[in-house]
DSSP file (Angstrom, degrees, kcal/mol; ACC not computed):
  #  RESIDUE AA STRUCTURE BP1 BP2  ACC     N-H-->O    O-->H-N    N-H-->O    O-->H-N    TCO  KAPPA ALPHA  PHI   PSI    X-CA   Y-CA   Z-CA
    1    1 A M              0   0    0      0, 0.0     2,-0.3     0, 0.0    32,-0.0   0.000 360.0 360.0 360.0 132.7  102.8  114.1   82.0
    2    2 A V        -     0   0    0     80,-0.1     2,-0.8    31,-0.1    79,-0.2  -0.610 360.0-131.2 -85.7 135.6   99.5  112.9   80.4
    3    3 A C    >   -     0   0    0     77,-1.1     3,-1.7    -2,-0.3    79,-0.1  -0.762  13.6-154.6 -86.1 118.8   98.1  114.7   77.4
    4    4 A M  T 3  S+     0   0    0     -2,-0.8    -1,-0.1     1,-0.3    -2,-0.0   0.547  83.3  77.0 -70.2  -6.4   94.5  115.3   78.2
    5    5 A S  T 3  S+     0   0    0     30,-0.1    -1,-0.3     2,-0.0     2,-0.1   0.521  72.7 110.2 -78.8  -7.0   93.5  115.5   74.7
    6    6 A H    <   -     0   0    0     -3,-1.7     2,-0.3    74,-0.1    55,-0.0  -0.391  42.6-176.1 -74.5 147.4   93.6  111.7   74.4
    7    7 A L        -     0   0    0     28,-0.1    55,-3.2    -2,-0.1    56,-0.5  -0.946  11.8-153.9-139.7 122.4   90.6  109.5   74.0
    8    8 A V  E     -aB  37  61A   0     28,-2.0    30,-2.5    -2,-0.3     2,-0.5  -0.833   9.9-166.1 -99.1 126.3   91.0  105.7   73.9
    9    9 A T  E     -aB  38  60A   0     51,-2.1    51,-2.9    -2,-0.4     2,-0.6  -0.964   6.0-158.2-117.2 127.6   88.3  103.8   72.1
   10   10 A L  E     -aB  39  59A   0     28,-2.7    30,-2.8    -2,-0.5     2,-0.7  -0.910   6.6-158.5 -98.9 120.1   87.9  100.0   72.5
   11   11 A I  E     +aB  40  58A   0     47,-3.2    47,-2.0    -2,-0.6     2,-0.2  -0.890  32.6 140.6-102.6 118.5   86.1   98.3   69.6
   12   12 A R  E     -a   41   0A   0     28,-3.0    30,-2.7    -2,-0.7    31,-0.4  -0.738  39.5-132.7-143.1-178.5   84.7   95.1   70.6
   13   13 A K    >   -     0   0    0     28,-0.2     3,-1.2    -2,-0.2     6,-0.1  -0.972  39.2 -86.8-143.1 158.8   81.8   92.6   70.4
   14   14 A P  T 3  S+     0   0    0      0, 0.0     3,-0.1     0, 0.0     5,-0.0  -0.358 107.3  20.3 -65.2 137.8   79.8   90.6   73.0
   15   15 A G  T 3  S+     0   0    0      1,-0.2     2,-0.7    -2,-0.1     0, 0.0   0.569  83.6 134.0  83.6   9.9   81.2   87.3   74.0
   16   16 A C    <>  -     0   0    0     -3,-1.2     4,-1.6     1,-0.2     3,-0.3  -0.834  39.9-163.7-103.5 117.2   84.7   87.9   72.9
   17   17 A H  H  > S+     0   0    0     -2,-0.7     4,-2.4     1,-0.2     5,-0.2   0.864  91.8  55.3 -70.3 -32.6   87.2   86.8   75.5
   18   18 A L  H  > S+     0   0    0      1,-0.2     4,-2.5     2,-0.2    -1,-0.2   0.864 107.2  52.5 -63.5 -31.9   90.1   88.8   73.9
   19   19 A C  H  > S+     0   0    0     -3,-0.3     4,-2.6     2,-0.2    -1,-0.2   0.874 106.6  51.2 -70.0 -35.7   87.8   91.9   74.2
   20   20 A E  H  X S+     0   0    0     -4,-1.6     4,-1.7     2,-0.2    -2,-0.2   0.934 110.9  49.2 -64.9 -44.8   87.3   91.2   77.9
   21   21 A D  H  X S+     0   0    0     -4,-2.4     4,-1.6     2,-0.2    -2,-0.2   0.921 111.3  50.0 -57.5 -44.0   91.1   91.0   78.3
   22   22 A A  H  X S+     0   0    0     -4,-2.5     4,-2.9     1,-0.2     3,-0.4   0.948 106.3  55.3 -61.1 -48.6   91.6   94.2   76.4
   23   23 A Q  H  X S+     0   0    0     -4,-2.6     4,-2.6     1,-0.3    -1,-0.2   0.845 103.3  54.5 -59.6 -32.6   89.1   96.0   78.4
   24   24 A L  H  X S+     0   0    0     -4,-1.7     4,-1.7     2,-0.2    -1,-0.3   0.904 112.8  43.4 -65.3 -42.6   90.8   95.2   81.6
   25   25 A V  H  X S+     0   0    0     -4,-1.6     4,-2.8    -3,-0.4     5,-0.4   0.956 114.9  47.8 -68.3 -49.4   94.1   96.6   80.3
   26   26 A V  H  X S+     0   0    0     -4,-2.9     4,-2.7     1,-0.2     5,-0.3   0.940 113.0  48.9 -62.5 -45.1   92.4   99.8   78.8
   27   27 A E  H  X S+     0   0    0     -4,-2.6     4,-2.0    -5,-0.3    -1,-0.2   0.905 114.5  46.7 -61.8 -39.9   90.4  100.4   82.1
   28   28 A K  H  X S+     0   0    0     -4,-1.7     4,-2.3    -5,-0.2    -2,-0.2   0.933 115.3  42.8 -63.6 -51.2   93.6  100.0   84.2
   29   29 A V  H  X S+     0   0    0     -4,-2.8     4,-1.9     2,-0.2     6,-0.3   0.882 117.5  45.8 -69.9 -39.1   95.9  102.2   82.1
   30   30 A C  H  X>S+     0   0    0     -4,-2.7     5,-1.7    -5,-0.4     4,-1.4   0.912 113.1  50.3 -73.6 -34.1   93.3  105.0   81.6
   31   31 A A  H  <5S+     0   0    0     -4,-2.0     3,-0.2    -5,-0.3    -2,-0.2   0.932 111.8  48.1 -65.4 -43.0   92.3  105.0   85.2
   32   32 A D  H  <5S+     0   0    0     -4,-2.3    -1,-0.2     1,-0.2    -2,-0.2   0.884 122.5  34.9 -61.2 -37.8   96.0  105.3   86.3
   33   33 A L  H  <5S-     0   0    0     -4,-1.9    -1,-0.2    -5,-0.1    -2,-0.2   0.523 106.8-119.6 -99.6  -6.4   96.6  108.1   83.8
   34   34 A G  T  <5 +     0   0    0     -4,-1.4    -3,-0.2     1,-0.3    -4,-0.1   0.794  60.3 150.6  72.5  26.5   93.2  109.9   84.0
   35   35 A V      < -     0   0    0     -5,-1.7    -1,-0.3    -6,-0.3    -2,-0.1  -0.789  45.3-122.7 -93.8 132.3   92.5  109.3   80.4
   36   36 A P        -     0   0    0      0, 0.0   -28,-2.0     0, 0.0     2,-0.3  -0.409  32.0-177.2 -71.8 148.7   88.9  109.0   79.2
   37   37 A W  E     -a    8   0A   0    -30,-0.2     2,-0.3    -2,-0.1   -28,-0.2  -0.965  10.0-172.1-142.1 161.7   88.0  105.9   77.3
   38   38 A E  E     -a    9   0A   0    -30,-2.5   -28,-2.7    -2,-0.3     2,-0.4  -0.940  15.1-136.7-145.3 164.6   84.8  104.6   75.6
   39   39 A E  E     -a   10   0A   0     -2,-0.3     2,-0.4   -30,-0.2   -28,-0.2  -0.966  11.9-163.3-128.3 147.8   83.8  101.3   74.0
   40   40 A K  E     -a   11   0A   0    -30,-2.8   -28,-3.0    -2,-0.4     2,-0.6  -0.989  13.7-138.4-129.0 135.1   82.0  100.6   70.7
   41   41 A D  E >   -a   12   0A   0     -2,-0.4     3,-2.5   -30,-0.2     4,-0.3  -0.825   2.2-151.4 -98.4 118.7   80.3   97.5   69.7
   42   42 A I  G >  S+     0   0    0    -30,-2.7     3,-0.6    -2,-0.6     7,-0.3   0.710  95.1  65.8 -66.2 -14.7   80.8   96.3   66.1
   43   43 A T  G 3  S+     0   0    0    -31,-0.4    -1,-0.3     1,-0.2     3,-0.1   0.545 106.7  42.7 -80.4  -0.7   77.4   94.5   66.2
   44   44 A E  G <  S+     0   0    0     -3,-2.5     2,-0.4     1,-0.2    -1,-0.2   0.341 110.8  54.0-120.0   6.5   75.8   97.9   66.5
   45   45 A D    <>  -     0   0    0     -3,-0.6     4,-2.5    -4,-0.3     5,-0.2  -0.873  60.0-164.8-143.5 102.8   77.7   99.9   64.1
   46   46 A Q  H  > S+     0   0    0     -2,-0.4     4,-3.0     1,-0.2     5,-0.2   0.903  91.8  53.6 -60.9 -40.5   77.9   98.5   60.4
   47   47 A R  H  > S+     0   0    0      1,-0.2     4,-1.9     2,-0.2    -1,-0.2   0.942 111.7  44.0 -63.6 -47.2   80.8  100.8   59.5
   48   48 A L  H  > S+     0   0    0      2,-0.2     4,-2.6     1,-0.2     5,-0.2   0.862 113.2  53.0 -56.9 -39.6   82.9   99.6   62.4
   49   49 A H  H  X S+     0   0    0     -4,-2.5     4,-1.9    -7,-0.3    -2,-0.2   0.951 109.9  47.3 -63.5 -47.1   81.9   96.0   61.7
   50   50 A D  H  < S+     0   0    0     -4,-3.0    -2,-0.2    -5,-0.2    -1,-0.2   0.892 118.5  40.8 -59.1 -41.6   83.0   96.3   58.1
   51   51 A E  H  < S+     0   0    0     -4,-1.9    -1,-0.2    -5,-0.2    -2,-0.2   0.816 131.0  18.1 -82.2 -34.1   86.4   97.9   59.0
   52   52 A Y  H >X S+     0   0    0     -4,-2.6     3,-2.5    -5,-0.2     4,-1.1   0.445  79.5 112.1-123.4   2.4   87.4   95.9   62.0
   53   53 A W  T 3< S+     0   0    0     -4,-1.9    -1,-0.1     1,-0.3    -3,-0.1   0.740  86.2  47.0 -61.6 -24.2   85.5   92.6   62.3
   54   54 A E  T 34 S+     0   0    0     -5,-0.2    -1,-0.3     1,-0.2    -2,-0.1   0.456 115.9  45.1 -92.1   1.5   88.6   90.5   61.6
   55   55 A Q  T <4 S+     0   0    0     -3,-2.5    14,-1.1    14,-0.0    -2,-0.2   0.522  86.1 173.4-118.9  -9.4   90.9   92.4   64.1
   56   56 A I     <  +     0   0    0     -4,-1.1   -44,-0.1    12,-0.2   -38,-0.1  -0.159  56.1  52.6 -59.4 143.0   88.7   92.8   67.2
   57   57 A P  S    S+     0   0    0      0, 0.0    12,-2.1     0, 0.0     2,-0.4   0.436  79.2 177.1 -75.7 144.0   89.4   93.9   69.8
   58   58 A V  E     -BC  11  68A   0    -47,-2.0   -47,-3.2    10,-0.2     2,-0.5  -0.950  16.4-155.7-113.4 137.5   90.8   97.1   68.4
   59   59 A V  E     -BC  10  67A   0      8,-2.7     7,-3.3    -2,-0.4     8,-1.4  -0.957  10.4-171.4-113.2 123.4   92.1  100.0   70.3
   60   60 A L  E     -BC   9  65A   0    -51,-2.9   -51,-2.1    -2,-0.5     2,-0.5  -0.784  11.5-155.8-102.0 150.1   92.1  103.5   68.9
   61   61 A I  E >  S-BC   8  64A   0      3,-3.0     3,-1.7    -2,-0.3   -53,-0.2  -0.981  85.3 -15.6-121.3 118.8   93.8  106.6   70.3
   62   62 A N  T 3  S-     0   0    0    -55,-3.2   -54,-0.1    -2,-0.5    -1,-0.1   0.891 130.5 -53.3  51.9  38.6   92.2  109.7   69.1
   63   63 A G  T 3  S+     0   0    0    -56,-0.5     2,-0.4     1,-0.2    -1,-0.3   0.450 116.9 112.0  84.5  -4.6   90.5  107.8   66.3
   64   64 A K  E <  S-C   61   0A   0     -3,-1.7    -3,-3.0     1,-0.0    -1,-0.2  -0.875  76.9-106.9-108.3 138.6   93.8  106.3   65.1
   65   65 A Q  E     +C   60   0A   0     -2,-0.4    -5,-0.3    -5,-0.2     3,-0.1  -0.373  37.7 173.7 -71.7 132.7   94.4  102.5   65.4
   66   66 A H  E     -     0   0A   0     -7,-3.3     2,-0.3     1,-0.4    -6,-0.2   0.856  61.4 -31.1 -97.6 -50.2   96.9  101.8   68.1
   67   67 A T  E     -C   59   0A   0     -8,-1.4    -8,-2.7     2,-0.0    -1,-0.4  -0.966  52.0-143.9-162.2 169.3   96.7   98.0   68.3
   68   68 A F  E     +C   58   0A   0      2,-0.3     2,-2.1    -2,-0.3   -10,-0.2  -0.969  67.7   9.6-146.2 162.9   94.4   95.0   67.8
   69   69 A W  S    S+     0   0    0    -12,-2.1     2,-0.4   -14,-1.1   -47,-0.2  -0.461 123.4  31.4  66.7 -68.2   93.8   91.5   69.3
   70   70 A R  S    S-     0   0    0     -2,-2.1     2,-0.6   -49,-0.1    -2,-0.3  -0.963  74.0-144.1-124.2 138.6   96.0   91.9   72.3
   71   71 A V        -     0   0    0     -2,-0.4     2,-0.7    -4,-0.1     3,-0.1  -0.840   8.7-148.7 -98.9 121.3   96.8   95.2   74.3
   72   72 A D     >  -     0   0    0     -2,-0.6     4,-2.3     1,-0.2     5,-0.2  -0.849   5.6-152.3 -95.5 118.7  100.1   95.5   75.6
   73   73 A E  H  > S+     0   0    0     -2,-0.7     4,-1.9     1,-0.2    -1,-0.2   0.806  92.7  48.8 -63.3 -36.5   99.8   97.6   78.8
   74   74 A A  H  > S+     0   0    0      2,-0.2     4,-2.3     1,-0.2    -1,-0.2   0.889 113.1  48.0 -72.3 -39.9  103.4   99.1   78.7
   75   75 A R  H  > S+     0   0    0      2,-0.2     4,-2.5     1,-0.2    -2,-0.2   0.924 112.9  47.4 -64.9 -45.8  102.9  100.1   75.0
   76   76 A L  H  X S+     0   0    0     -4,-2.3     4,-2.2     1,-0.2    -2,-0.2   0.888 112.3  50.4 -62.1 -40.9   99.6  101.7   75.6
   77   77 A R  H  X S+     0   0    0     -4,-1.9     4,-1.0    -5,-0.2    -2,-0.2   0.912 110.0  50.7 -67.3 -42.1  100.9  103.5   78.7
   78   78 A R  H >< S+     0   0    0     -4,-2.3     3,-0.7     1,-0.2    -2,-0.2   0.938 109.4  49.3 -58.9 -46.9  103.8  104.9   76.7
   79   79 A E  H >< S+     0   0    0     -4,-2.5     3,-1.0     1,-0.2    -1,-0.2   0.882 110.7  51.5 -62.4 -40.1  101.7  106.1   73.9
   80   80 A L  H 3< S+     0   0    0     -4,-2.2   -77,-1.1     1,-0.2    -1,-0.2   0.699 108.0  50.3 -67.8 -18.9   99.4  107.9   76.3
   81   81 A T  T <<        0   0    0     -4,-1.0    -1,-0.2    -3,-0.7    -2,-0.2   0.135 360.0 360.0-110.6  21.3  102.1  109.7   78.2
   82   82 A R    <         0   0    0     -3,-1.0    -1,-0.2   -79,-0.1    -2,-0.1   0.428 360.0 360.0 -74.6 360.0  103.8  111.1   75.1
């Protein structure tokens, strides 16, 4: 059963191939589970840039860091179905 209180945030930047890969995984898992997701661009938010620029892409679940660089589909799915 999916917890509907989840929100997945993908922190990324333009032209990042790892970000594109991460987005595909996030889109698939969230669509399968009916979980909302959003993306934020570190080039448009100085605070996010300062905090995450060395780690992007970064995936947050409910504002808490879940992973960075590569998104493991099975791990993300497990976390969202807790």
